[in-house]
C-alpha positions, 0 to 999 in steps of 0.5 A, spaced: 368 117 322 371 120 329 374 115 334 373 115 341 381 119 342 379 124 337 372 125 341 377 126 347 381 131 344 375 135 343 372 134 350 379 135 353 383 140 349 391 140 349 395 143 355 397 149 350 390 149 347 386 150 354 391 154 357 392 162 357 396 164 350 399 171 352 404 175 348 408 181 351 402 185 353 399 185 346 392 183 344 392 176 341 387 173 336 387 165 337 385 160 332 385 153 332 382 146 328 382 140 331 387 135 329 382 130 327 381 128 320 374 132 317 367 128 318 361 129 314 357 135 317 352 133 323 349 140 321 348 148 320 349 154 324 343 158 323 342 163 328 345 166 334 341 170 339 342 172 346 339 175 352 341 177 360 337 173 366 335 177 372 341 176 376 346 178 370 348 172 367 349 173 359 347 167 355 348 166 348 345 161 344 347 157 338 341 155 334 343 148 330 339 144 325 340 138 329 344 136 336 352 136 336 354 129 335 359 130 341 361 136 346 363 142 344 370 144 346 373 151 349 378 155 352 379 161 355 385 167 354 385 172 359 389 178 356 385 180 351 380 176 355 377 172 350 373 165 350 373 160 344 368 155 343 369 150 338 363 146 334 365 140 331 362 138 324 358 144 324 357 149 318 356 157 319 349 158 315 348 165 319 350 169 313 355 173 317 362 172 321 361 177 326 355 178 331 355 185 336 352 183 343 354 188 348 351 185 354 355 185 360 362 183 359 361 180 352 362 185 347 362 181 340 362 174 337 366 172 331 365 166 327 371 162 323 370 155 319 376 151 318 376 143 317 369 141 318 368 145 324 366 152 326 369 156 331 366 161 335 371 167 339 368 171 344 371 178 345 370 180 353 371 186 356 374 182 362 376 175 364 369 172 367 367 165 368 363 161 363 359 155 362 357 151 356 350 147 356 347 142 350 340 142 350 338 139 343 339 143 337 341 149 342 348 150 344 348 156 350 354 159 353 353 162 359 357 168 362 356 169 370 357 176 371 355 175 379 362 171 380 366 176 376 372 179 379 371 187 380 376 192 380 378 197 385 379 204 384 387 203 384 386 198 378 387 191 383 382 185 381 379 183 387 374 177 388 367 179 390 366 177 398 360 173 396 364 168 392 370 168 396 369 161 398 368 158 391 374 162 388 379 164 394 384 159 396 387 158 403 392 162 405 400 159 404 399 155 398 406 154 395 410 156 389 414 152 385 419 154 380 423 150 374 428 150 369 425 148 362 430 143 357 429 149 353 432 154 358 425 157 359 423 159 366 417 156 369 413 158 375 408 154 377 402 156 382 396 153 385 390 158 384 385 153 386 380 154 380 380 152 373 377 159 371 381 163 376 381 170 374 388 173 373 391 179 369 399 179 367 403 184 364 410 186 362 413 193 366 420 194 364 424 188 366 419 185 370 412 181 369 407 182 374 401 177 375 396 179 379 391 173 381 385 176 385 382 169 388 388 166 390 392 167 396 399 164 396 405 164 401 408 170 401 416 171 400 422 173 396 425 168 392 432 168 388 432 163 382 439 166 379 441 159 380 436 155 375 440 159 369 433 162 366 431 169 364 428 169 371 432 172 376 427 173 382 420 171 384 416 176 389 410 174 392 406 179 396 398 179 398 393 184 395 386 184 399 384 177 398 388 175 392 396 175 391 401 179 386 407 175 383 413 179 380 418 176 376 424 180 375 428 178 368 433 179 364 435 178 357 427 175 356 424 174 350 417 172 350 412 169 356 406 166 356 401 163 361 397 157 361 393 153 365 392 146 366 386 144 372 388 148 378 395 149 376 397 156 372 404 156 369 407 162 367 413 160 362 419 166 360 423 164 354 430 166 353 432 170 347 436 166 342 443 168 341 442 168 334 436 173 335 440 177 339 446 178 334 441 180 329 436 184 333 438 190 330 437 188 322 431 183 323 424 185 321 419 188 326 412 185 326 407 190 329 400 186 327 395 183 332 397 177 335 394 170 334 395 163 335 394 158 328 394 150 330 393 146 323 394 139 320 394 139 313 390 145 311 390 148 304 394 154 304 388 158 300 382 157 306 388 159 311 390 165 308 382 167 307 382 166 315 387 170 316 384 176 312 377 175 316 380 175 322 385 181 321 380 185 316 385 186 311 383 184 303 388 179 301 388 177 294 390 170 292 393 168 285 390 162 282 396 159 282 397 158 289 396 151 291 398 146 296 397 145 304 401 146 310 401 144 317 403 149 322 403 150 329 404 158 332 403 160 338 401 168 340 405 171 334 403 177 330 399 176 324 404 179 319 410 174 321 405 168 321 403 171 313 411 172 312 412 165 315 407 161 311 409 164 304 416 163 306 415 156 307 410 155 301 415 159 296 410 165 296 411 173 295 406 178 296 405 186 294 401 191 297 397 196 293 393 201 298 389 197 303 390 190 298 395 185 299 396 180 293 399 173 294 402 169 289 408 165 288 415 168 288 417 166 281 410 169 279 411 176 283 418 177 279 415 176 273 409 180 274 415 186 277 419 185 271 413 185 266 411 192 270 418 194 269 419 193 262 412 196 261 414 203 264 420 203 261 417 202 254 412 207 256 418 212 258 421 211 251 414 213 248 413 219 252 414 225 249 420 230 251 419 236 254 424 242 255 423 246 261 427 252 264 428 251 271 430 258 275 435 257 281 434 262 286 439 261 291 444 255 290 449 255 283 446 252 277 452 248 276 452 245 283 445 242 282 446 240 275 452 236 277 448 232 283 442 231 278 447 228 274 450 224 279 443 221 281 441 219 275 448 215 273 451 220 269 456 222 274 464 221 274 465 214 274 458 212 274 457 210 267 450 210 263 446 206 269 440 211 269 433 207 271 426 209 273 429 210 280 433 216 278 431 223 276 433 223 269 430 218 264 435 215 259 433 220 254 433 226 259 439 231 259 441 237 263 444 244 261 446 250 265 446 257 263 451 260 268 449 267 265 442 267 268 443 261 273 438 257 270 437 250 268 435 247 261 432 240 263 429 236 257 426 229 259 419 227 260 413 230 264 414 225 269 422 226 269 421 234 270 416 232 276 422 229 279 427 234 278 423 239 280 421 236 286 429 235 287 430 242 286 424 245 291 428 241 296 434 243 295 434 251 292 432 254 299 436 260 302 441 258 307 441 261 314 446 266 316 449 267 323 451 275 325 457 274 330 459 279 335 465 279 339 467 283 345 474 283 347 475 287 354 481 289 357 481 293 363 488 295 367 489 298 375 495 301 377 498 304 383 505 306 385 508 310 391 515 311 392 519 315 397 527 317 397 532 322 401 539 325 399 543 329 404 550 332 404 555 335 409 561 339 406 566 343 410 574 345 411 578 348 416 585 350 417 590 347 421 597 348 422 597 351 415 594 346 412 587 345 409 582 340 412 576 339 408 570 333 409 564 332 405 561 327 399 564 326 393 569 323 389 576 324 390 578 326 383 573 332 384 569 329 379 563 329 383 562 336 387 569 335 391 569 340 397 574 344 395 580 343 390 585 339 393 591 342 390 589 349 393 594 351 399 592 358 399 589 360 406 586 367 403 581 363 399 577 359 405 572 364 404 568 361 399 572 355 395 570 350 401 563 349 397 566 348 390 561 342 387 554 343 392 551 337 388 556 332 392 552 327 397 554 323 402 547 319 402 544 319 395 537 315 395 532 318 390 526 316 387 527 313 380 523 318 376 521 325 377 518 327 384 511 329 384 513 333 390 520 334 394 522 338 400 530 341 400 533 343 407 540 347 406 544 350 412 550 354 411 555 355 417 562 357 418 565 354 412 560 347 413 554 347 409 548 341 410 544 339 404 537 335 405 532 333 400 526 329 401 522 326 395 516 322 394 512 320 388 505 317 388 501 315 381 494 312 380 491 309 373 485 305 371 484 303 364 479 299 360 480 298 352 473 295 349 474 292 342 467 290 338 469 286 332 462 284 328 461 279 322 456 275 318 457 269 314 452 264 312 451 257 315 458 252 315 462 258 311 468 261 314 468 268 316 474 273 317 474 281 320 481 284 321 483 291 323 490 293 325 497 296 323 504 294 319 510 295 323 516 296 319 522 293 321 529 293 318 532 286 316 539 284 313 541 280 307 547 277 305 550 279 298 556 279 295 560 278 301 556 284 304 550 285 307 544 289 304 539 292 309 531 291 307 525 294 310 519 289 312 513 289 315 510 285 321 502 286 322 499 288 329 492 285 328 485 285 331 482 279 328 476 274 328 476 268 324 469 264 325 466 258 322 458 257 325 454 251 324 446 252 326 443 245 329 436 243 327 434 247 334 437 254 332 443 252 337 450 255 333 456 251 333 463 255 332 469 254 330 472 260 332 479 264 333 479 271 336 486 274 336 488 281 339 496 284 337 498 290 339 505 293 339 509 295 345 513 301 344 515 301 351 520 295 350 522 297 343 529 295 341 532 300 336 526 303 335 523 296 333 517 294 338 515 287 340 508 285 339 503 283 345 499 277 343 492 276 346 489 270 342 483 264 344 481 259 339 476 254 341 469 250 339 463 252 342 455 251 342 451 257 344 444 258 344 441 263 339 442 270 342 446 268 348 452 271 350 458 266 352 465 267 355 470 264 351 476 265 356 479 270 360 486 272 363 487 275 370 494 278 372 496 281 379 503 284 380 505 286 386 512 289 387 516 292 393 523 295 393 527 298 398 534 301 397 538 303 403 545 304 406 548 298 410 548 299 418 545 306 417 539 304 414 537 299 419 538 304 425 531 306 428 528 313 427 534 315 423 535 309 419 529 313 414 534 318 412 538 312 409 533 309 405 529 308 399 522 305 399 518 303 392 511 300 392 507 298 386 501 294 385 498 293 378 492 289 375 490 286 368 484 282 366 482 280 359 475 277 358 473 275 351 465 275 349 462 272 343 454 272 341 451 269 335 445 271 332 442 267 326 439 272 321 432 271 318 432 273 311 427 278 313 431 282 318 437 281 314 437 288 311 436 291 319 442 287 321 447 289 316 445 297 317 446 295 324 453 292 323 455 298 319 452 304 324 455 300 331 462 299 327 
């Protein structure tokens, strides 16, 4: 018989049983069995009926064969909204485990049996107040729609004004925060009612709790010093209620439960072991549930999970024994794993059916199935098939198949069902036709063909177009002058001469220095008319000159002004193109070979040799096509050309312009790999000291040179992914453009 303490347990469920179970914002199914021993059943549940009164109250009636021996127990969950009613010592004879209701907030009711009692779980649209009435053979659960919290357009729950006296608290109720021995943070709120509506959600690193009927004291609280996952608690008013926000760090699961008027929100820390192994642990995605059983048989427990999850579970006859467990708000697949691990069980899934049996039995079954498959492979007839390889090399695919089947180098003979070839299979290459000759069972041939279909595909190709642009701009201006004066006269029988030139007469002297014949004064004074007193001509051939000569009595004055100006622009465009397959290096080059002479020692002497050095326009590129059709290129662009203006013994140096880089470019997009810009400004002045500095006439003693030059090099590259259908057109375009 059930003692008074057991009856009290049913009347007043434990703190966790009557509280709110909440996972990380996920649905939960809560199931529990009384911790008291089973008694003789007091009656049967024969029928479930329901109706709706004029004030909107939904009533669900449980019609029993006889009155309950004690009071019905209950608890509620707000997220998801559910109410659980325990009918002790009652057997379900309705013939159904679920009844659809669809009135007000009540959607349906599900029934489950365990340890001599029946639990009814109501699925609700939202959390509403409820009450239980026991009258003879009938237990009635009423859901009062008039008192439920309504929801505004913004989605925030607010209490109806007509019931604010019953559910809303006086302003300024304080809050309390504590640290549990496990390191969890506990927030204690006085909500003023045993069935106050609430909504709790996790939003990133925050937990937001909305209490439409509770007026809490506003404020912000820093709770870092408690060393819990909760860093801060903020309380704000929302209409007639409050909103509580918990900012967390390294937080695990959170749960909320209510005892009397006190709501407790607990945030658990993540264990260090779980943090270290979180990357490799199994993820559970099943609907959450709560299980509390004392010494329950494993078989009905598995059946209970199957009923609530809607899954098909087949249990082996060898599964026996009982288990005691208390699981709060865990995914059903995790609960199933824990039960199987505890009892030494394993499972196998076949379609939508889960088969559960002892681990040894599962292992023996798997081994037997493997042996049966191997035997079937040994007895299966061998078939020879010729597989045409279209794009890849048959040798490469054959090597891949052998290695995957345990026949590769160093693999030994380890073929199994997971490989492509069976133990009796073989593969041969016909290099002439690029075919594979495969001999194996029909199942193995299907595996080989499936592999070939995946890898024997055309490789994408890339057309890489490079433009090398060299632009030059030159400007030069030079002004020069030269003039000379020469003449002579006789004085006292001596000839006196003056003028420019060298003393020894090598540069046009005014006259032969040793001639003393006065009769020759008429003409010999002007021998060497090219002698200049100021000689600052331009460096090259003048584009224009102006000369003046004045001849007097044995006096000659020569004056020549020279000027040159040159302007020039140039543009050189080199446009190499090359096409290659994805991941393969391509090279294209054009240029000349320049001969030069070298010497090698031989027998105490030297032998002249003629060797050649290349001057090339060259492009090397290795493209890689990304899944989103971008192109990554390892590229080298080089332009070399001989410079004969600086040749030494007729052998020119090589001017080199080169860029080597790695770049990612969108398909068809042009990108500048690099550029060089040079600007040269030269100003040169040649003059005769002192005289060149004289104002005005100093210009007759000067030579001026100004030279401006600009050089610019740009290298462009454009990759284009070539479709197989347009390959011929691309190739034709490359030939025509080049």
